[in-house]
C-alpha positions in Angstrom: 0.0 0.0 0.0 1.4 3.3 -1.0 1.9 5.5 2.1 0.4 9.0 1.9 0.5 11.1 5.1 -2.5 12.9 6.5 -3.1 16.6 6.6 -0.2 18.4 8.3 2.4 15.8 7.1 4.6 16.2 3.9 3.6 13.8 1.2 6.7 12.6 -0.6 5.4 9.8 -2.6 5.7 9.5 -6.4 2.0 10.2 -6.7 2.6 13.7 -5.4 5.5 14.3 -7.7 3.5 13.0 -10.6 0.6 15.3 -9.9 2.7 18.3 -9.2 4.5 17.7 -12.6 1.2 18.0 -14.4 1.4 14.5 -15.8 -1.6 12.5 -17.0 -2.5 8.8 -16.6 -1.3 6.6 -19.5 -0.4 3.0 -19.9 3.1 3.4 -18.9 2.0 4.3 -15.3 0.9 0.7 -14.9 4.5 -0.4 -15.1 4.9 1.0 -11.5 3.0 -2.1 -10.3 -0.5 -0.4 -9.9 -3.6 -0.9 -12.0 -5.1 2.1 -13.6 -8.0 2.0 -11.2 -5.5 2.2 -8.3 -3.7 5.0 -9.8 -7.0 7.0 -10.1 -7.7 6.3 -6.4 -4.2 7.4 -5.4 -4.4 10.6 -7.2 -7.9 11.4 -5.7 -6.5 10.8 -2.2 -3.5 12.9 -2.8 -5.6 15.8 -4.4 -7.8 15.7 -1.2 -4.8 16.0 1.0 -3.4 18.9 -0.9 -6.7 20.7 -0.7 -6.8 20.2 3.0 -3.3 21.4 3.5 -4.2 24.6 1.4 -7.2 25.2 3.7 -5.5 24.9 7.2 -2.0 25.6 8.3 -0.9 23.7 11.1 1.6 24.6 13.9 5.0 22.8 13.9 6.3 21.2 17.1 8.9 18.4 17.4 8.4 16.5 19.5 4.7 17.0 19.9 4.2 17.9 23.6 0.8 16.0 23.8 2.5 12.8 22.5 5.1 13.4 25.0 2.5 13.3 27.7 0.8 10.2 26.3 4.2 8.5 26.5 4.8 9.4 30.1 7.6 11.9 29.4 5.8 14.9 30.8 4.8 16.3 34.2 1.3 17.3 32.9 -1.2 15.6 35.2 -3.6 12.9 33.7 -7.2 13.0 35.1 -8.8 10.3 33.3 -8.3 7.8 30.4 -10.5 5.9 28.0 -9.7 3.6 25.0 -9.5 6.7 22.6 -8.9 9.8 24.8 -7.1 11.1 27.9 -8.1 14.1 30.0 -5.3 16.4 31.3 -4.9 19.5 33.3 -3.8 22.2 30.9 -0.2 23.4 31.9 -1.4 26.9 30.9 -3.8 27.8 33.6 -5.4 31.0 32.1 -8.4 29.8 34.3 -7.9 27.8 37.5 -8.9 24.3 36.7 -8.6 24.6 32.9 -8.5 21.1 31.3 -8.2 19.5 27.9 -9.4 16.3 26.4 -6.9 14.8 23.8 -7.0 12.0 21.4 -4.6 9.1 21.9 -4.0 8.9 18.2 -1.9 11.7 16.7 -4.3 13.7 14.6 -4.1 17.5 14.2 -7.7 18.7 13.8 -11.3 18.1 14.1 -11.4 17.2 10.3 -9.4 14.0 10.9 -11.4 12.4 13.9 -13.2 9.3 13.4 -16.9 9.1 14.5 -15.8 7.0 17.5 -13.2 9.5 18.5 -15.6 12.4 18.3 -18.1 10.6 20.5 -15.4 9.7 23.0 -14.1 13.3 23.0 -17.5 14.7 24.0 -18.2 12.1 26.7 -14.8 12.8 28.3 -15.5 16.5 28.1 -18.9 16.1 29.8 -17.4 14.0 32.6 -14.6 16.6 33.3 -17.1 19.6 33.0 -19.2 17.9 35.7 -16.0 17.5 37.9 -15.2 21.2 37.4 -18.7 22.3 38.4 -18.3 20.3 41.7 -14.7 21.4 42.2 -14.9 25.2 41.5 -18.7 26.1 41.4 -17.9 28.3 38.3 -20.2 30.8 36.6 -20.2 28.6 33.4 -18.2 26.1 31.4 -16.5 27.1 28.2 -15.6 24.5 25.7 -13.7 25.2 22.5 -11.2 23.7 20.1 -8.8 25.3 17.5 -8.0 24.1 14.0 -5.0 25.6 12.5 -2.6 28.4 13.4 -5.0 31.1 12.3 -7.6 29.9 14.8 -5.0 30.1 17.7 -3.9 26.3 17.5 -0.4 26.0 19.0 0.1 22.2 19.3 -0.4 20.0 16.2 -2.4 17.4 18.1 -6.2 17.4 18.7 -7.1 18.9 22.0 -10.6 20.0 23.3 -10.5 22.7 26.0 -12.9 22.6 29.0 -12.6 25.7 31.0 -14.4 26.7 34.3 -15.3 30.5 33.9 -15.0 32.8 36.7 -15.3 36.7 36.9 -12.1 38.7 36.6 -10.0 36.0 34.9 -6.6 36.3 33.4 -7.7 34.9 30.1 -6.6 37.7 27.8 -7.3 37.3 24.1 -9.5 34.3 24.4 -12.7 33.6 22.4 -14.4 36.8 21.4 -17.4 36.3 23.8 -15.0 36.6 26.8 -14.8 40.5 26.6 -18.3 40.4 28.2 -16.9 39.4 31.5 -15.4 42.0 33.8 -11.5 42.3 33.3 -11.6 39.1 31.1 -10.4 39.2 27.5 -10.2 42.4 25.3 -12.8 45.0 24.6 -14.3 44.5 21.2 -12.3 46.4 18.6 -9.1 46.9 20.6 -5.8 45.4 19.6 -3.5 43.1 21.6 -0.5 44.6 23.4 2.4 42.0 23.0 4.0 43.2 26.1 0.9 42.4 28.2 0.3 39.2 26.4 3.9 38.0 27.4 3.1 38.8 31.1 -0.3 37.1 30.9 1.3 33.9 29.6 4.0 34.1 32.2 1.4 34.1 35.0 -0.6 31.3 33.3 2.3 28.8 33.1 2.1 27.4 36.7 4.6 25.2 38.4 4.3 21.4 38.8 3.2 21.6 42.4 0.2 23.8 41.5 -0.7 21.4 38.6 -0.6 18.4 41.0 -2.8 20.1 43.5 -5.3 21.2 40.8 -5.4 17.6 39.4 -6.0 16.2 42.9 -8.9 18.5 43.5 -10.6 17.8 40.1 -9.9 14.0 40.2 -11.8 13.6 43.4 -15.0 14.5 41.4 -14.3 12.5 38.3 -16.2 9.3 37.5 -14.6 6.4 39.2 -14.6 4.2 36.0 -12.2 6.5 34.0 -10.3 8.6 36.5 -6.6 8.0 37.1 -5.6 7.4 40.7 
């Protein structure tokens, strides 16, 4: 089977070179060991991948920090696990208790999730949202997910944010609805000050002990079946 990488990778197969060169199918292509129908299929798949790559630019990160967490090479606390997902405390605590649900499989965006993964993500998000309600008594629960660098995605691995919202947060430039909260986010129409953004990010990056204590508080309210002890 010819290996063509998914969106966000770098397809380097002959099929890509062949299309990029503007070639057309002819009998000589069958000498490569593929039937003409297989060639048509490969071309269609590659063109779809190129279309996806043109639509969404992904962040670059090597190694992927979420894959490092999945491999146990990270201090990020894991709250719960399922066959397809894990739930973690976000090391960037723009809100106290901010969590993420991530896929075990390394996929970059919503567009690449299977139906089973999508279902598992929402179930895990609901479970941690209920735990956050019990742990923090927030005003509300914000959920969101970024696809591509122009939506604010910083890690090229699917992650779904679950955030307990409190008044006067240190969120900064979050989703646009946040400017409605006192001292949270930016007023509509104003521009971001890079200096204040750097300071905000410095405050949000909490130490390992704080993350551990946050995880312990949330974990007590997670469903017993999935939570990590």
